N, C-alpha and C positions, 0 to 999 in steps of 0.2 A: 831705050826701048819702052814703049808703052803697052800695057796689057789691057785687054778688053774685059770688062766686068761681065761675068756670066750669071744668068739667073736661072736656077733649076729648082723646082719645088719651092721649099721655104727658104732657099739659100741663095745668097749672092757671093761670088768669090772670083778671084783671078787665079790663073793656073798656067804654068809653063814647064816644059821639060818632061822627060820620062825617066822612070826608075824608082828608087826608094822614095816614098812620100815624105816630104817635110811640110808640116802644117805650121804656118806662121800666125802668131796671135798678137794683134796690135793692142796698144794701150788705151787709156780712157779718152784721150784727145788726140790719139795718133791715127793718121790716115794710112790707107794701104800703101800709098806711095812712099812712106817712110822706109819701106823695105825694097825699093827698086833695085838697089845694088845686090841685095841678097838673091832676089828672084832671077836677076840677069846672070849672076855668077853661077849659082848652084843648078840652074836649069840646063846649063851647058856641061855639067860635071856628073851626069848620071843620076840626077834627082828630079823628082816631080815636085815642084814647089807650089803649094796652094795657100792663098791668103783669103780666108773667109771674112766677110763683114760680120763682126760680132753684133748681136742685138742689144747693144748697150742702152740705146734710147728707144727701142721698140718693144721691149718686154713690158708686161704690166708692172706697176710699181712693186707689187708683192713679189714678183719674180726677178726684180732687178738686184741680183746678188751674185756673189762669186760661185756659189754652188749651182745655181740655175744656168749660168754661163758654161760651167764645166759639163753639165748634162747636155746642153746645146751642142757643145763640141763633140761629145760622145755620139750623139745622134747624127751629126755631120759626118764623122768618120765612118759610121755604119752606112749612111746614105751613099758615100763615095765607094763603099765596098772594100775599104782598106782593112787588112788584118792587123798590121802593126805599123805605127808611124813614129817619126821623130817630130817632137814639138819644139818650136822656137818662140819664146815670148818676151816681150819688152814691157816693163812696168806692170800694169794690171794684167796684161797678156801673159806675163810670166807667172803671176799668181793663179790665173785660170789654168795654165798648163800644169802647175804643181798640184792644184786641187783635183784636176782631172786624173792626174797620175796616182794620187792618193786613192781615188775611188775606183779607177779602171786601169790598174797597172798593167794588166794583160795586153792592153791596146798600145802601150808606149814602149818603143825600143830605146829611146834616149830623149834627154831634155837639154835644151840650151836656154839659159835665162840671162837676161841683161837688164839691170836697173829694176829688178823685180820687186813688187810688193809682196806681202805675205808674212813678213817679220816686223816691218817698221814702216809707218806711213807718216810723212811729214806734210807734204803739200797737196795731197789728193783731195780735191774738193774744198780746200780751205782758202780763206783770204779773198773771197769774191764779194766783199761788202761794197767795194767801189767798182762793181762790175761794169757800170756804164761809162767809166773813165777809160778811154782807149789806151792812153799812155800807161796807166796802171797795169792793164792787161798785157800790153806789149812788154813791160818790164818783167812780169811773171813769166811770160813765154820765153824771154831771153835767158832767164835764170835757169832754165832747164838745160841749157848748153854751156859748155866752157867758153865757146866763141859765140857771142851774142848774134853775130851776123848769120848764123845758121837759122835763126828764127826769122824766116822770110816774111814779107808782108802777107803772103797767102796763109802761112801758118798762124800768124797773129790774128788775121781776120777770122780764121776758122774757130780759134779759141774764143775770140770776142763774140762771135755769133752764138756759140754754144752756151756761154755763161749768161748771155742776155735772152736766151730762150727759156722761159719759166719752166717748161716741162723737162727740158734737158738739165737745167740746174738742179731741179728737185731730184732727178735721177742720179746726177753726179754726186750729190750729197748722200743719197741712199747707198751708192756704190762705195763711197769713202767709208761709211759706217760698216758696210758689209766686209770691207777689206780688213778693218780692225777686228771685227767679230770672228772672221775666219783666219785668225792668226795661226800659223802652221808650225810654231816652234816645237810642239809635242809630237807632231806627225812626222817631221822630217827624218828623225833617226830610224824610223821604220821603213823608209823609202829607199830601195836599193837600185833604182833605175840609174844607169850611168848619166851623170849630169855635168855639163860644161857651163861654168859661170864666167861670163865675160863682163867686166865692169869698168866704168870710167873712174879714174882716180880722183876726178873733181866733181863727182855726182853730188849735187846738193839736195836732191829729192830723196834718194835712198843712198846715204853716205857709204864710203868704203867699208866701214865696220859692219854694215849690213851684209855685204858680200862675204866678209870673213866669217860671219855667223852662219850664213848659208853653207859655206864650205865646211865649217866645223860640224854642223848638224847633219849634213847629207853624207851617208856612209860611202858613196862611190862618186865623189865629185872632184873636179879639177878647177882651179881658179886662175883666171888670166886678167891682167890689168892692161888698160889702155890709157896712156898719159895724156894730159891736156884734153880731157874728155869728160863730158857731163852725163846726163841721164839717158841719152839715146845713142849709144856707141855706133850702132849700125847706120846712123844718119851722119854722125860727126866725123867718124873715121871708118868709112865703109870698106876700104881696101884692107885695112889692118884687121877689122872685124872678120872679114871673109877669110883671110889667111889663117887666123887663129881657129876659126870654126872648122875650116876644111882640114887643117892639120889634125885637130882633135878627132874628127869623124874618121879620118884615115887611120890614125893610131888605134882607135877603138874598133876598127873593122866594120864601120857602119856605112 
């Protein structure tokens, strides 16, 4: 199932289904299509799934940071007229979801994070000194996954194009610095929003101990593991990811 990108006001997003809103937040180099299995599954299960295009490369450099993206998300939720939403975020998207929840907890019913930044950043924005070497970029893209075959040519091409665009590279590095600056270790113990943590056991970008730390620091969280899985569980093991998420939402009455 392919979903058409809608453009309304200052926002571009895809949307499917009716019911409780789930807003999906993509990562730094993650396309909206990374969540195809999520939108196809949950839009049939009584949820309205919305994936906005985050303004990662379109904000001014001054506003290219986690806090500005969280404010953008808040404005988008109000634009859509939602009272309370469920947030699902991968990588940088998880960090934006967490930071938004810190600032605007009244808007968030629940959080699902997978491979989220916010406590530890290893590969975000780093290691692009040989960015013109396609094979180097291909290897970096493959390292995101447990199974390198998941890094299709289309994914590698997207990453290659991004890191070889000077404007995008500058913003990628700004976001990497911002992610470190907006470390959430001190904030998490005060955040009581129900949180589902779904993590790949073989995540090289945000290793398993990061998930354990999130679980330890967040007062109302559950942690689930997916074996033989890297940094983007919803892409690498979409069916297992959906089963875990659906079961958690059901048990939590969401």
